[in-house]
C-alpha positions as CSV (number, residue, x, y, z in Angstrom):
1,M,112.9,90.5,52.8
2,C,110.9,87.9,51.1
3,L,111.6,84.2,51.7
4,P,110.4,81.5,49.3
5,C,109.1,79.4,52.3
6,A,107.1,82.3,53.9
7,D,104.0,84.2,52.7
8,A,104.6,87.8,51.8
9,D,102.5,89.0,54.7
10,F,104.5,86.9,57.2
11,S,105.7,88.9,60.2
12,V,107.4,88.2,63.5
13,C,105.8,89.5,66.7
14,I,107.5,89.2,70.0
15,E,105.3,89.1,73.1
16,D,106.1,88.8,76.8
17,D,104.1,88.2,79.9
18,G,102.7,91.7,79.8
19,C,100.7,90.8,76.7
20,F,98.8,88.2,78.8
21,A,98.1,90.1,82.0
22,L,94.4,89.4,81.9
23,E,94.9,85.7,81.3
24,Q,97.6,85.6,84.0
25,G,95.3,87.3,86.4
26,M,92.6,84.7,85.7
27,L,95.0,81.9,86.3
28,L,96.3,83.5,89.5
29,K,92.7,83.9,90.7
30,E,92.2,80.2,90.3
31,G,95.3,79.5,92.4
32,V,97.6,78.5,89.5
33,G,100.8,80.2,90.5
34,R,101.5,83.1,92.9
35,L,102.0,86.7,92.0
36,H,104.6,88.8,93.8
37,I,104.4,92.5,93.1
38,K,107.3,94.4,94.5
39,A,106.4,97.7,96.0
40,T,107.9,100.8,94.4
41,A,110.7,102.1,96.7
42,V,109.7,105.1,98.7
43,A,112.3,107.7,99.4
44,Q,112.5,109.7,102.7
45,N,111.6,112.9,100.9
46,E,108.4,111.2,99.5
47,I,107.4,110.3,103.0
48,E,107.9,113.9,104.2
49,E,106.0,115.3,101.2
50,W,103.1,113.0,101.8
51,S,103.1,113.8,105.5
52,D,103.1,117.5,104.8
53,A,100.3,117.2,102.3
54,N,98.3,115.0,104.7
55,E,98.9,116.8,108.0
56,G,95.4,116.1,109.4
57,D,95.8,112.4,108.8
58,V,99.3,112.4,110.4
59,E,97.8,114.1,113.5
60,I,95.2,111.3,113.7
61,L,97.9,108.7,113.3
62,D,100.0,110.4,116.0
63,G,97.1,110.5,118.4
64,K,96.6,106.7,118.0
65,L,100.3,105.9,118.3
66,K,100.4,107.7,121.6
67,R,98.0,105.0,122.9
68,L,100.6,102.3,122.3
69,P,102.6,101.6,125.5
70,S,105.8,100.9,123.5
71,L,105.7,104.4,121.8
72,T,105.5,106.8,124.7
73,D,108.8,108.5,123.6
74,D,108.3,111.2,120.9
75,G,111.4,110.0,119.0
76,R,110.3,106.4,118.8
77,R,106.7,107.4,117.9
78,A,108.0,109.7,115.0
79,E,110.2,106.8,113.8
80,F,107.3,104.4,113.8
81,R,105.0,106.9,112.1
82,T,107.6,107.3,109.3
83,F,107.8,103.5,109.0
84,L,103.9,103.3,108.8
85,V,103.7,106.0,106.2
86,K,106.4,104.2,104.1
87,Q,104.4,101.0,104.4
88,Y,101.2,102.8,103.3
89,L,102.8,104.4,100.3
90,E,104.5,101.1,99.2
91,G,101.1,99.3,99.6
92,Q,99.4,102.0,97.5
93,S,102.0,101.3,94.7
94,I,101.1,97.6,94.9
95,L,97.4,98.4,94.8
96,S,97.9,100.6,91.8
97,S,99.8,97.9,90.0
98,L,97.1,95.4,90.8
99,H,94.5,97.8,89.5
100,D,96.3,98.5,86.3
101,N,97.6,95.0,85.5
102,Y,95.4,92.5,87.3
103,P,91.9,94.1,87.7
104,E,90.2,90.9,88.9
105,L,92.7,90.4,91.7
106,F,92.4,94.1,92.6
107,Q,88.6,93.6,92.8
108,E,89.1,90.7,95.2
109,V,91.6,92.5,97.4
110,S,89.3,95.5,97.5
111,L,86.3,93.3,98.4
112,C,88.3,91.6,101.1
113,K,89.6,94.9,102.5
114,N,86.1,96.4,102.6
115,H,84.6,93.4,104.3
116,R,87.4,93.4,106.9
117,E,86.9,97.1,107.5
118,T,83.2,96.6,108.2
119,Q,84.1,93.9,110.8
120,L,86.8,96.2,112.2
121,I,84.4,99.0,112.8
122,F,82.2,96.7,114.8
123,E,85.1,95.2,116.7
124,C,86.7,98.5,117.7
125,S,83.3,99.9,118.8
126,T,82.6,97.0,121.1
127,S,86.1,96.1,122.3
128,S,87.9,97.3,125.4
129,G,91.1,95.6,124.5
130,Q,94.6,97.0,124.6
131,A,95.7,99.2,121.6
132,A,98.7,97.0,120.8
133,D,96.6,93.8,120.7
134,T,93.9,95.5,118.5
135,L,96.6,96.7,116.1
136,N,98.4,93.3,115.9
137,Q,95.1,91.3,115.6
138,S,93.9,93.6,112.8
139,L,97.1,93.0,110.8
140,T,97.0,89.2,111.4
141,R,93.3,88.8,110.6
142,F,93.5,90.8,107.4
143,K,96.6,88.8,106.3
144,D,94.7,85.5,107.0
145,E,91.6,86.7,105.1
146,L,93.7,87.7,102.1
147,L,95.5,84.4,102.0
148,K,92.2,82.5,102.4
149,N,90.0,84.5,100.0
150,V,92.4,86.0,97.3
151,G,94.2,83.3,95.4
152,G,97.3,83.8,93.5
153,I,99.1,86.4,95.6
154,Q,102.4,85.5,97.2
155,S,102.6,85.9,101.0
156,Y,105.2,88.7,100.7
157,T,102.7,90.8,98.7
158,V,99.9,89.9,101.2
159,D,102.1,91.2,104.0
160,N,102.5,94.6,102.1
161,L,98.8,94.8,101.4
162,A,97.9,94.0,105.0
163,M,100.3,96.8,106.3
164,E,98.8,99.2,103.8
165,A,95.3,98.4,105.0
166,V,96.1,98.7,108.7
167,V,97.7,102.1,108.1
168,D,94.8,103.2,105.9
169,W,92.4,102.2,108.7
170,L,94.5,104.1,111.3
171,L,94.4,107.2,109.1
172,R,90.7,107.1,108.2
173,C,89.6,105.9,111.7
174,P,87.9,102.5,111.3
175,L,90.8,101.2,113.5
176,R,90.3,102.9,116.9
177,F,91.7,102.3,120.3
178,P,89.3,102.8,123.1
179,E,91.7,103.4,126.0
180,L,94.3,106.0,126.6
181,V,97.6,104.9,128.2
182,Q,98.8,107.5,130.7
């Protein structure tokens, strides 16, 4: 349809926030606003499938969970393991979203995680602290580092990213507990 007040080449283009992800990421990096990425919901069958496909990692995780005094019962330990795998998978979905939509923020989160992991390897190799304290301190320290060093991410998302990192470290072994609880 041709209007007398508009050029013949005139067209309407509707854009949403998704069209400006790069610019939004740059603003978030500078601390203008806070981004909350909701984790993709993880179903029980997905947890079971991941656990079956990663049996060796689950065995490593179970061995570490046995060292926590509050998880001496097999049932409680299995329940907590399921919780941790769920947190890991949800955190992975957030990281994937950051990677695809906010690459600069993803880079900052990755840099912060890698730095914390290096520190964690040193701390776990030289500490004789309790497993529960080591676990809780690792979570708290990484949350604090994300909040301090990665601008533009809402605290809820930081919580999810910190849980993902701690479970990842438990699975891959940078987070070790020196003592065994009998």
